[in-house]
mmCIF file of the N, C-alpha and C atoms, coordinates in Angstrom:
data_MODEL
# 
_entry.id   MODEL 
# 
loop_
_atom_site.group_PDB 
_atom_site.id 
_atom_site.type_symbol 
_atom_site.label_atom_id 
_atom_site.label_alt_id 
_atom_site.label_comp_id 
_atom_site.label_asym_id 
_atom_site.label_entity_id 
_atom_site.label_seq_id 
_atom_site.pdbx_PDB_ins_code 
_atom_site.Cartn_x 
_atom_site.Cartn_y 
_atom_site.Cartn_z 
_atom_site.occupancy 
_atom_site.B_iso_or_equiv 
_atom_site.pdbx_formal_charge 
_atom_site.auth_seq_id 
_atom_site.auth_comp_id 
_atom_site.auth_asym_id 
_atom_site.auth_atom_id 
_atom_site.pdbx_PDB_model_num 
ATOM 1   N N  . MET A 1 1  ? -12.349 114.979 154.486 1.00 0.00 ? 1  MET A N  1 
ATOM 2   C CA . MET A 1 1  ? -12.397 114.593 153.099 1.00 0.00 ? 1  MET A CA 1 
ATOM 3   C C  . MET A 1 1  ? -11.408 113.476 152.776 1.00 0.00 ? 1  MET A C  1 
ATOM 4   N N  . ALA A 1 2  ? -10.207 113.571 153.316 1.00 0.00 ? 2  ALA A N  1 
ATOM 5   C CA . ALA A 1 2  ? -9.190  112.560 153.027 1.00 0.00 ? 2  ALA A CA 1 
ATOM 6   C C  . ALA A 1 2  ? -9.644  111.192 153.520 1.00 0.00 ? 2  ALA A C  1 
ATOM 7   N N  . GLY A 1 3  ? -10.327 111.158 154.659 1.00 0.00 ? 3  GLY A N  1 
ATOM 8   C CA . GLY A 1 3  ? -10.838 109.900 155.192 1.00 0.00 ? 3  GLY A CA 1 
ATOM 9   C C  . GLY A 1 3  ? -11.884 109.272 154.292 1.00 0.00 ? 3  GLY A C  1 
ATOM 10  N N  . GLU A 1 4  ? -12.751 110.118 153.716 1.00 0.00 ? 4  GLU A N  1 
ATOM 11  C CA . GLU A 1 4  ? -13.777 109.637 152.792 1.00 0.00 ? 4  GLU A CA 1 
ATOM 12  C C  . GLU A 1 4  ? -13.145 109.082 151.524 1.00 0.00 ? 4  GLU A C  1 
ATOM 13  N N  . ASP A 1 5  ? -12.142 109.790 151.010 1.00 0.00 ? 5  ASP A N  1 
ATOM 14  C CA . ASP A 1 5  ? -11.449 109.336 149.801 1.00 0.00 ? 5  ASP A CA 1 
ATOM 15  C C  . ASP A 1 5  ? -10.762 108.002 150.042 1.00 0.00 ? 5  ASP A C  1 
ATOM 16  N N  . GLU A 1 6  ? -10.140 107.863 151.206 1.00 0.00 ? 6  GLU A N  1 
ATOM 17  C CA . GLU A 1 6  ? -9.464  106.614 151.553 1.00 0.00 ? 6  GLU A CA 1 
ATOM 18  C C  . GLU A 1 6  ? -10.468 105.476 151.680 1.00 0.00 ? 6  GLU A C  1 
ATOM 19  N N  . ALA A 1 7  ? -11.590 105.746 152.324 1.00 0.00 ? 7  ALA A N  1 
ATOM 20  C CA . ALA A 1 7  ? -12.626 104.724 152.483 1.00 0.00 ? 7  ALA A CA 1 
ATOM 21  C C  . ALA A 1 7  ? -13.186 104.320 151.121 1.00 0.00 ? 7  ALA A C  1 
ATOM 22  N N  . ARG A 1 8  ? -13.389 105.304 150.251 1.00 0.00 ? 8  ARG A N  1 
ATOM 23  C CA . ARG A 1 8  ? -13.895 105.028 148.911 1.00 0.00 ? 8  ARG A CA 1 
ATOM 24  C C  . ARG A 1 8  ? -12.894 104.187 148.118 1.00 0.00 ? 8  ARG A C  1 
ATOM 25  N N  . ALA A 1 9  ? -11.616 104.497 148.243 1.00 0.00 ? 9  ALA A N  1 
ATOM 26  C CA . ALA A 1 9  ? -10.571 103.746 147.544 1.00 0.00 ? 9  ALA A CA 1 
ATOM 27  C C  . ALA A 1 9  ? -10.498 102.317 148.063 1.00 0.00 ? 9  ALA A C  1 
ATOM 28  N N  . GLU A 1 10 ? -10.631 102.153 149.369 1.00 0.00 ? 10 GLU A N  1 
ATOM 29  C CA . GLU A 1 10 ? -10.614 100.807 149.951 1.00 0.00 ? 10 GLU A CA 1 
ATOM 30  C C  . GLU A 1 10 ? -11.816 99.997  149.484 1.00 0.00 ? 10 GLU A C  1 
ATOM 31  N N  . ALA A 1 11 ? -12.975 100.632 149.438 1.00 0.00 ? 11 ALA A N  1 
ATOM 32  C CA . ALA A 1 11 ? -14.181 99.942  148.972 1.00 0.00 ? 11 ALA A CA 1 
ATOM 33  C C  . ALA A 1 11 ? -14.028 99.548  147.505 1.00 0.00 ? 11 ALA A C  1 
ATOM 34  N N  . GLN A 1 12 ? -13.470 100.438 146.700 1.00 0.00 ? 12 GLN A N  1 
ATOM 35  C CA . GLN A 1 12 ? -13.258 100.136 145.284 1.00 0.00 ? 12 GLN A CA 1 
ATOM 36  C C  . GLN A 1 12 ? -12.297 98.958  145.129 1.00 0.00 ? 12 GLN A C  1 
ATOM 37  N N  . ALA A 1 13 ? -11.225 98.945  145.903 1.00 0.00 ? 13 ALA A N  1 
ATOM 38  C CA . ALA A 1 13 ? -10.264 97.843  145.851 1.00 0.00 ? 13 ALA A CA 1 
ATOM 39  C C  . ALA A 1 13 ? -10.927 96.535  146.268 1.00 0.00 ? 13 ALA A C  1 
ATOM 40  N N  . ALA A 1 14 ? -11.783 96.598  147.278 1.00 0.00 ? 14 ALA A N  1 
ATOM 41  C CA . ALA A 1 14 ? -12.484 95.397  147.736 1.00 0.00 ? 14 ALA A CA 1 
ATOM 42  C C  . ALA A 1 14 ? -13.426 94.886  146.648 1.00 0.00 ? 14 ALA A C  1 
ATOM 43  N N  . HIS A 1 15 ? -14.129 95.785  145.975 1.00 0.00 ? 15 HIS A N  1 
ATOM 44  C CA . HIS A 1 15 ? -15.028 95.384  144.885 1.00 0.00 ? 15 HIS A CA 1 
ATOM 45  C C  . HIS A 1 15 ? -14.237 94.738  143.746 1.00 0.00 ? 15 HIS A C  1 
ATOM 46  N N  . GLU A 1 16 ? -13.080 95.291  143.439 1.00 0.00 ? 16 GLU A N  1 
ATOM 47  C CA . GLU A 1 16 ? -12.248 94.726  142.374 1.00 0.00 ? 16 GLU A CA 1 
ATOM 48  C C  . GLU A 1 16 ? -11.735 93.345  142.750 1.00 0.00 ? 16 GLU A C  1 
ATOM 49  N N  . GLU A 1 17 ? -11.302 93.191  144.007 1.00 0.00 ? 17 GLU A N  1 
ATOM 50  C CA . GLU A 1 17 ? -10.838 91.873  144.466 1.00 0.00 ? 17 GLU A CA 1 
ATOM 51  C C  . GLU A 1 17 ? -11.979 90.873  144.429 1.00 0.00 ? 17 GLU A C  1 
ATOM 52  N N  . LEU A 1 18 ? -13.155 91.304  144.840 1.00 0.00 ? 18 LEU A N  1 
ATOM 53  C CA . LEU A 1 18 ? -14.324 90.436  144.843 1.00 0.00 ? 18 LEU A CA 1 
ATOM 54  C C  . LEU A 1 18 ? -14.652 89.966  143.423 1.00 0.00 ? 18 LEU A C  1 
ATOM 55  N N  . ALA A 1 19 ? -14.589 90.866  142.463 1.00 0.00 ? 19 ALA A N  1 
ATOM 56  C CA . ALA A 1 19 ? -14.853 90.504  141.068 1.00 0.00 ? 19 ALA A CA 1 
ATOM 57  C C  . ALA A 1 19 ? -13.820 89.487  140.573 1.00 0.00 ? 19 ALA A C  1 
ATOM 58  N N  . ARG A 1 20 ? -12.562 89.706  140.928 1.00 0.00 ? 20 ARG A N  1 
ATOM 59  C CA . ARG A 1 20 ? -11.500 88.777  140.523 1.00 0.00 ? 20 ARG A CA 1 
ATOM 60  C C  . ARG A 1 20 ? -11.708 87.403  141.154 1.00 0.00 ? 20 ARG A C  1 
ATOM 61  N N  . LEU A 1 21 ? -12.068 87.386  142.427 1.00 0.00 ? 21 LEU A N  1 
ATOM 62  C CA . LEU A 1 21 ? -12.299 86.127  143.130 1.00 0.00 ? 21 LEU A CA 1 
ATOM 63  C C  . LEU A 1 21 ? -13.491 85.377  142.545 1.00 0.00 ? 21 LEU A C  1 
ATOM 64  N N  . ARG A 1 22 ? -14.547 86.109  142.206 1.00 0.00 ? 22 ARG A N  1 
ATOM 65  C CA . ARG A 1 22 ? -15.727 85.466  141.603 1.00 0.00 ? 22 ARG A CA 1 
ATOM 66  C C  . ARG A 1 22 ? -15.380 84.832  140.268 1.00 0.00 ? 22 ARG A C  1 
ATOM 67  N N  . GLU A 1 23 ? -14.553 85.528  139.482 1.00 0.00 ? 23 GLU A N  1 
ATOM 68  C CA . GLU A 1 23 ? -14.139 84.989  138.185 1.00 0.00 ? 23 GLU A CA 1 
ATOM 69  C C  . GLU A 1 23 ? -13.290 83.727  138.373 1.00 0.00 ? 23 GLU A C  1 
ATOM 70  N N  . GLU A 1 24 ? -12.354 83.774  139.298 1.00 0.00 ? 24 GLU A N  1 
ATOM 71  C CA . GLU A 1 24 ? -11.514 82.598  139.567 1.00 0.00 ? 24 GLU A CA 1 
ATOM 72  C C  . GLU A 1 24 ? -12.368 81.442  140.084 1.00 0.00 ? 24 GLU A C  1 
ATOM 73  N N  . HIS A 1 25 ? -13.355 81.750  140.914 1.00 0.00 ? 25 HIS A N  1 
ATOM 74  C CA . HIS A 1 25 ? -14.260 80.731  141.458 1.00 0.00 ? 25 HIS A CA 1 
ATOM 75  C C  . HIS A 1 25 ? -15.028 80.045  140.324 1.00 0.00 ? 25 HIS A C  1 
ATOM 76  N N  . ARG A 1 26 ? -15.537 80.854  139.378 1.00 0.00 ? 26 ARG A N  1 
ATOM 77  C CA . ARG A 1 26 ? -16.245 80.306  138.213 1.00 0.00 ? 26 ARG A CA 1 
ATOM 78  C C  . ARG A 1 26 ? -15.320 79.436  137.366 1.00 0.00 ? 26 ARG A C  1 
ATOM 79  N N  . ASP A 1 27 ? -14.096 79.920  137.166 1.00 0.00 ? 27 ASP A N  1 
ATOM 80  C CA . ASP A 1 27 ? -13.132 79.164  136.367 1.00 0.00 ? 27 ASP A CA 1 
ATOM 81  C C  . ASP A 1 27 ? -12.830 77.813  137.016 1.00 0.00 ? 27 ASP A C  1 
ATOM 82  N N  . LEU A 1 28 ? -12.652 77.816  138.327 1.00 0.00 ? 28 LEU A N  1 
ATOM 83  C CA . LEU A 1 28 ? -12.398 76.562  139.032 1.00 0.00 ? 28 LEU A CA 1 
ATOM 84  C C  . LEU A 1 28 ? -13.590 75.626  138.923 1.00 0.00 ? 28 LEU A C  1 
ATOM 85  N N  . ASP A 1 29 ? -14.780 76.166  139.039 1.00 0.00 ? 29 ASP A N  1 
ATOM 86  C CA . ASP A 1 29 ? -15.993 75.368  138.924 1.00 0.00 ? 29 ASP A CA 1 
ATOM 87  C C  . ASP A 1 29 ? -16.049 74.691  137.554 1.00 0.00 ? 29 ASP A C  1 
ATOM 88  N N  . ASN A 1 30 ? -15.741 75.460  136.512 1.00 0.00 ? 30 ASN A N  1 
ATOM 89  C CA . ASN A 1 30 ? -15.733 74.903  135.150 1.00 0.00 ? 30 ASN A CA 1 
ATOM 90  C C  . ASN A 1 30 ? -14.652 73.840  134.994 1.00 0.00 ? 30 ASN A C  1 
ATOM 91  N N  . ALA A 1 31 ? -13.474 74.080  135.558 1.00 0.00 ? 31 ALA A N  1 
ATOM 92  C CA . ALA A 1 31 ? -12.380 73.110  135.456 1.00 0.00 ? 31 ALA A CA 1 
ATOM 93  C C  . ALA A 1 31 ? -12.726 71.816  136.178 1.00 0.00 ? 31 ALA A C  1 
ATOM 94  N N  . ILE A 1 32 ? -13.296 71.932  137.363 1.00 0.00 ? 32 ILE A N  1 
ATOM 95  C CA . ILE A 1 32 ? -13.684 70.741  138.133 1.00 0.00 ? 32 ILE A CA 1 
ATOM 96  C C  . ILE A 1 32 ? -14.734 69.946  137.366 1.00 0.00 ? 32 ILE A C  1 
ATOM 97  N N  . GLU A 1 33 ? -15.721 70.662  136.847 1.00 0.00 ? 33 GLU A N  1 
ATOM 98  C CA . GLU A 1 33 ? -16.790 70.003  136.092 1.00 0.00 ? 33 GLU A CA 1 
ATOM 99  C C  . GLU A 1 33 ? -16.225 69.259  134.874 1.00 0.00 ? 33 GLU A C  1 
ATOM 100 N N  . ALA A 1 34 ? -15.321 69.906  134.157 1.00 0.00 ? 34 ALA A N  1 
ATOM 101 C CA . ALA A 1 34 ? -14.727 69.283  132.971 1.00 0.00 ? 34 ALA A CA 1 
ATOM 102 C C  . ALA A 1 34 ? -13.911 68.048  133.345 1.00 0.00 ? 34 ALA A C  1 
ATOM 103 N N  . LEU A 1 35 ? -13.121 68.149  134.404 1.00 0.00 ? 35 LEU A N  1 
ATOM 104 C CA . LEU A 1 35 ? -12.317 66.999  134.830 1.00 0.00 ? 35 LEU A CA 1 
ATOM 105 C C  . LEU A 1 35 ? -13.193 65.835  135.279 1.00 0.00 ? 35 LEU A C  1 
ATOM 106 N N  . GLU A 1 36 ? -14.260 66.142  135.984 1.00 0.00 ? 36 GLU A N  1 
ATOM 107 C CA . GLU A 1 36 ? -15.162 65.075  136.445 1.00 0.00 ? 36 GLU A CA 1 
ATOM 108 C C  . GLU A 1 36 ? -15.907 64.440  135.279 1.00 0.00 ? 36 GLU A C  1 
ATOM 109 N N  . ARG A 1 37 ? -16.317 65.254  134.322 1.00 0.00 ? 37 ARG A N  1 
ATOM 110 C CA . ARG A 1 37 ? -17.059 64.748  133.171 1.00 0.00 ? 37 ARG A CA 1 
ATOM 111 C C  . ARG A 1 37 ? -16.190 63.837  132.310 1.00 0.00 ? 37 ARG A C  1 
ATOM 112 N N  . LEU A 1 38 ? -14.939 64.216  132.130 1.00 0.00 ? 38 LEU A N  1 
ATOM 113 C CA . LEU A 1 38 ? -14.041 63.447  131.268 1.00 0.00 ? 38 LEU A CA 1 
ATOM 114 C C  . LEU A 1 38 ? -13.303 62.343  132.012 1.00 0.00 ? 38 LEU A C  1 
ATOM 115 N N  . ASN A 1 39 ? -13.430 62.350  133.321 1.00 0.00 ? 39 ASN A N  1 
ATOM 116 C CA . ASN A 1 39 ? -12.652 61.428  134.155 1.00 0.00 ? 39 ASN A CA 1 
ATOM 117 C C  . ASN A 1 39 ? -11.166 61.548  133.841 1.00 0.00 ? 39 ASN A C  1 
ATOM 118 N N  . ALA A 1 40 ? -10.767 62.752  133.418 1.00 0.00 ? 40 ALA A N  1 
ATOM 119 C CA . ALA A 1 40 ? -9.380  62.966  133.025 1.00 0.00 ? 40 ALA A CA 1 
ATOM 120 C C  . ALA A 1 40 ? -8.505  63.283  134.228 1.00 0.00 ? 40 ALA A C  1 
ATOM 121 N N  . GLY A 1 41 ? -9.095  63.904  135.222 1.00 0.00 ? 41 GLY A N  1 
ATOM 122 C CA . GLY A 1 41 ? -8.303  64.315  136.376 1.00 0.00 ? 41 GLY A CA 1 
ATOM 123 C C  . GLY A 1 41 ? -8.317  63.257  137.460 1.00 0.00 ? 41 GLY A C  1 
ATOM 124 N N  . ASP A 1 42 ? -7.227  63.185  138.177 1.00 0.00 ? 42 ASP A N  1 
ATOM 125 C CA . ASP A 1 42 ? -7.226  62.248  139.291 1.00 0.00 ? 42 ASP A CA 1 
ATOM 126 C C  . ASP A 1 42 ? -7.972  62.872  140.462 1.00 0.00 ? 42 ASP A C  1 
ATOM 127 N N  . ARG A 1 43 ? -8.395  62.061  141.355 1.00 0.00 ? 43 ARG A N  1 
ATOM 128 C CA . ARG A 1 43 ? -9.193  62.505  142.508 1.00 0.00 ? 43 ARG A CA 1 
ATOM 129 C C  . ARG A 1 43 ? -8.452  63.547  143.342 1.00 0.00 ? 43 ARG A C  1 
ATOM 130 N N  . LEU A 1 44 ? -7.159  63.384  143.500 1.00 0.00 ? 44 LEU A N  1 
ATOM 131 C CA . LEU A 1 44 ? -6.380  64.315  144.307 1.00 0.00 ? 44 LEU A CA 1 
ATOM 132 C C  . LEU A 1 44 ? -6.380  65.708  143.681 1.00 0.00 ? 44 LEU A C  1 
ATOM 133 N N  . GLN A 1 45 ? -6.219  65.758  142.379 1.00 0.00 ? 45 GLN A N  1 
ATOM 134 C CA . GLN A 1 45 ? -6.235  67.045  141.678 1.00 0.00 ? 45 GLN A CA 1 
ATOM 135 C C  . GLN A 1 45 ? -7.599  67.724  141.829 1.00 0.00 ? 45 GLN A C  1 
ATOM 136 N N  . ILE A 1 46 ? -8.659  66.967  141.650 1.00 0.00 ? 46 ILE A N  1 
ATOM 137 C CA . ILE A 1 46 ? -10.010 67.515  141.785 1.00 0.00 ? 46 ILE A CA 1 
ATOM 138 C C  . ILE A 1 46 ? -10.239 67.992  143.217 1.00 0.00 ? 46 ILE A C  1 
ATOM 139 N N  . GLN A 1 47 ? -9.776  67.216  144.187 1.00 0.00 ? 47 GLN A N  1 
ATOM 140 C CA . GLN A 1 47 ? -9.925  67.595  145.590 1.00 0.00 ? 47 GLN A CA 1 
ATOM 141 C C  . GLN A 1 47 ? -9.195  68.905  145.893 1.00 0.00 ? 47 GLN A C  1 
ATOM 142 N N  . ARG A 1 48 ? -8.012  69.074  145.332 1.00 0.00 ? 48 ARG A N  1 
ATOM 143 C CA . ARG A 1 48 ? -7.250  70.321  145.528 1.00 0.00 ? 48 ARG A CA 1 
ATOM 144 C C  . ARG A 1 48 ? -7.985  71.516  144.924 1.00 0.00 ? 48 ARG A C  1 
ATOM 145 N N  . LEU A 1 49 ? -8.555  71.320  143.739 1.00 0.00 ? 49 LEU A N  1 
ATOM 146 C CA . LEU A 1 49 ? -9.310  72.404  143.103 1.00 0.00 ? 49 LEU A CA 1 
ATOM 147 C C  . LEU A 1 49 ? -10.539 72.774  143.935 1.00 0.00 ? 49 LEU A C  1 
ATOM 148 N N  . LYS A 1 50 ? -11.204 71.759  144.476 1.00 0.00 ? 50 LYS A N  1 
ATOM 149 C CA . LYS A 1 50 ? -12.380 72.017  145.312 1.00 0.00 ? 50 LYS A CA 1 
ATOM 150 C C  . LYS A 1 50 ? -11.988 72.749  146.596 1.00 0.00 ? 50 LYS A C  1 
ATOM 151 N N  . LYS A 1 51 ? -10.850 72.394  147.152 1.00 0.00 ? 51 LYS A N  1 
ATOM 152 C CA . LYS A 1 51 ? -10.380 73.064  148.365 1.00 0.00 ? 51 LYS A CA 1 
ATOM 153 C C  . LYS A 1 51 ? -10.057 74.527  148.066 1.00 0.00 ? 51 LYS A C  1 
ATOM 154 N N  . ARG A 1 52 ? -9.425  74.785  146.939 1.00 0.00 ? 52 ARG A N  1 
ATOM 155 C CA . ARG A 1 52 ? -9.114  76.157  146.524 1.00 0.00 ? 52 ARG A CA 1 
ATOM 156 C C  . ARG A 1 52 ? -10.406 76.945  146.295 1.00 0.00 ? 52 ARG A C  1 
ATOM 157 N N  . LYS A 1 53 ? -11.384 76.295  145.674 1.00 0.00 ? 53 LYS A N  1 
ATOM 158 C CA . LYS A 1 53 ? -12.663 76.931  145.409 1.00 0.00 ? 53 LYS A CA 1 
ATOM 159 C C  . LYS A 1 53 ? -13.349 77.317  146.721 1.00 0.00 ? 53 LYS A C  1 
ATOM 160 N N  . LEU A 1 54 ? -13.287 76.450  147.710 1.00 0.00 ? 54 LEU A N  1 
ATOM 161 C CA . LEU A 1 54 ? -13.878 76.732  149.016 1.00 0.00 ? 54 LEU A CA 1 
ATOM 162 C C  . LEU A 1 54 ? -13.166 77.898  149.700 1.00 0.00 ? 54 LEU A C  1 
ATOM 163 N N  . ALA A 1 55 ? -11.850 77.938  149.594 1.00 0.00 ? 55 ALA A N  1 
ATOM 164 C CA . ALA A 1 55 ? -11.088 79.048  150.177 1.00 0.00 ? 55 ALA A CA 1 
ATOM 165 C C  . ALA A 1 55 ? -11.474 80.371  149.514 1.00 0.00 ? 55 ALA A C  1 
ATOM 166 N N  . LEU A 1 56 ? -11.679 80.343  148.204 1.00 0.00 ? 56 LEU A N  1 
ATOM 167 C CA . LEU A 1 56 ? -12.105 81.547  147.490 1.00 0.00 ? 56 LEU A CA 1 
ATOM 168 C C  . LEU A 1 56 ? -13.479 81.993  147.978 1.00 0.00 ? 56 LEU A C  1 
ATOM 169 N N  . LYS A 1 57 ? -14.368 81.035  148.167 1.00 0.00 ? 57 LYS A N  1 
ATOM 170 C CA . LYS A 1 57 ? -15.720 81.359  148.640 1.00 0.00 ? 57 LYS A CA 1 
ATOM 171 C C  . LYS A 1 57 ? -15.659 81.999  150.024 1.00 0.00 ? 57 LYS A C  1 
ATOM 172 N N  . ASP A 1 58 ? -14.831 81.449  150.901 1.00 0.00 ? 58 ASP A N  1 
ATOM 173 C CA . ASP A 1 58 ? -14.671 82.025  152.241 1.00 0.00 ? 58 ASP A CA 1 
ATOM 174 C C  . ASP A 1 58 ? -14.170 83.468  152.158 1.00 0.00 ? 58 ASP A C  1 
ATOM 175 N N  . ARG A 1 59 ? -13.208 83.713  151.287 1.00 0.00 ? 59 ARG A N  1 
ATOM 176 C CA . ARG A 1 59 ? -12.653 85.063  151.118 1.00 0.00 ? 59 ARG A CA 1 
ATOM 177 C C  . ARG A 1 59 ? -13.717 86.013  150.553 1.00 0.00 ? 59 ARG A C  1 
ATOM 178 N N  . MET A 1 60 ? -14.516 85.519  149.601 1.00 0.00 ? 60 MET A N  1 
ATOM 179 C CA . MET A 1 60 ? -15.568 86.351  149.026 1.00 0.00 ? 60 MET A CA 1 
ATOM 180 C C  . MET A 1 60 ? -16.590 86.745  150.098 1.00 0.00 ? 60 MET A C  1 
ATOM 181 N N  . ILE A 1 61 ? -16.961 85.804  150.938 1.00 0.00 ? 61 ILE A N  1 
ATOM 182 C CA . ILE A 1 61 ? -17.919 86.084  152.011 1.00 0.00 ? 61 ILE A CA 1 
ATOM 183 C C  . ILE A 1 61 ? -17.340 87.111  152.971 1.00 0.00 ? 61 ILE A C  1 
ATOM 184 N N  . PHE A 1 62 ? -16.062 86.982  153.296 1.00 0.00 ? 62 PHE A N  1 
ATOM 185 C CA . PHE A 1 62 ? -15.410 87.939  154.189 1.00 0.00 ? 62 PHE A CA 1 
ATOM 186 C C  . PHE A 1 62 ? -15.460 89.349  153.601 1.00 0.00 ? 62 PHE A C  1 
ATOM 187 N N  . ILE A 1 63 ? -15.113 89.466  152.317 1.00 0.00 ? 63 ILE A N  1 
ATOM 188 C CA . ILE A 1 63 ? -15.104 90.780  151.664 1.00 0.00 ? 63 ILE A CA 1 
ATOM 189 C C  . ILE A 1 63 ? -16.516 91.344  151.585 1.00 0.00 ? 63 ILE A C  1 
ATOM 190 N N  . GLU A 1 64 ? -17.486 90.507  151.228 1.00 0.00 ? 64 GLU A N  1 
ATOM 191 C CA . GLU A 1 64 ? -18.870 90.973  151.158 1.00 0.00 ? 64 GLU A CA 1 
ATOM 192 C C  . GLU A 1 64 ? -19.327 91.491  152.526 1.00 0.00 ? 64 GLU A C  1 
ATOM 193 N N  . ASP A 1 65 ? -18.947 90.794  153.588 1.00 0.00 ? 65 ASP A N  1 
ATOM 194 C CA . ASP A 1 65 ? -19.304 91.246  154.942 1.00 0.00 ? 65 ASP A CA 1 
ATOM 195 C C  . ASP A 1 65 ? -18.663 92.593  155.251 1.00 0.00 ? 65 ASP A C  1 
ATOM 196 N N  . GLN A 1 66 ? -17.436 92.808  154.794 1.00 0.00 ? 66 GLN A N  1 
ATOM 197 C CA . GLN A 1 66 ? -16.765 94.079  155.028 1.00 0.00 ? 66 GLN A CA 1 
ATOM 198 C C  . GLN A 1 66 ? -17.428 95.217  154.271 1.00 0.00 ? 66 GLN A C  1 
ATOM 199 N N  . LEU A 1 67 ? -17.998 94.911  153.108 1.00 0.00 ? 67 LEU A N  1 
ATOM 200 C CA . LEU A 1 67 ? -18.629 95.936  152.281 1.00 0.00 ? 67 LEU A CA 1 
ATOM 201 C C  . LEU A 1 67 ? -20.067 96.251  152.713 1.00 0.00 ? 67 LEU A C  1 
ATOM 202 N N  . THR A 1 68 ? -20.665 95.333  153.461 1.00 0.00 ? 68 THR A N  1 
ATOM 203 C CA . THR A 1 68 ? -22.046 95.523  153.900 1.00 0.00 ? 68 THR A CA 1 
ATOM 204 C C  . THR A 1 68 ? -22.051 96.312  155.198 1.00 0.00 ? 68 THR A C  1 
ATOM 205 N N  . PRO A 1 69 ? -22.748 97.442  155.208 1.00 0.00 ? 69 PRO A N  1 
ATOM 206 C CA . PRO A 1 69 ? -22.779 98.238  156.438 1.00 0.00 ? 69 PRO A CA 1 
ATOM 207 C C  . PRO A 1 69 ? -23.523 97.495  157.550 1.00 0.00 ? 69 PRO A C  1 
ATOM 208 N N  . ASP A 1 70 ? -23.056 97.673  158.765 1.00 0.00 ? 70 ASP A N  1 
ATOM 209 C CA . ASP A 1 70 ? -23.710 97.071  159.921 1.00 0.00 ? 70 ASP A CA 1 
ATOM 210 C C  . ASP A 1 70 ? -25.013 97.799  160.187 1.00 0.00 ? 70 ASP A C  1 
ATOM 211 N N  . ILE A 1 71 ? -26.053 97.030  160.341 1.00 0.00 ? 71 ILE A N  1 
ATOM 212 C CA . ILE A 1 71 ? -27.368 97.606  160.653 1.00 0.00 ? 71 ILE A CA 1 
ATOM 213 C C  . ILE A 1 71 ? -27.759 97.089  162.040 1.00 0.00 ? 71 ILE A C  1 
ATOM 214 N N  . ILE A 1 72 ? -27.894 97.996  162.950 1.00 0.00 ? 72 ILE A N  1 
ATOM 215 C CA . ILE A 1 72 ? -28.273 97.611  164.305 1.00 0.00 ? 72 ILE A CA 1 
ATOM 216 C C  . ILE A 1 72 ? -29.800 97.599  164.367 1.00 0.00 ? 72 ILE A C  1 
ATOM 217 N N  . ALA A 1 73 ? -30.337 96.425  164.661 1.00 0.00 ? 73 ALA A N  1 
ATOM 218 C CA . ALA A 1 73 ? -31.795 96.284  164.693 1.00 0.00 ? 73 ALA A CA 1 
ATOM 219 C C  . ALA A 1 73 ? -32.332 96.521  166.076 1.00 0.00 ? 73 ALA A C  1 
# 
């Protein structure tokens, strides 16, 4: 039972992190879009935001893979 509870808690924590990462990813997307539309941001700043956004996407994919059960075909 303790193992199941621990696994459930880990899965819940992963889901919460995933939700937070998705929100941050959306926020970055909106910020990049706004900076590009207004030409207010310099290219370096936009590039840094895009790099951060890509890192978030990589982390989200990793977490999603951890949450998806392995299916042996």
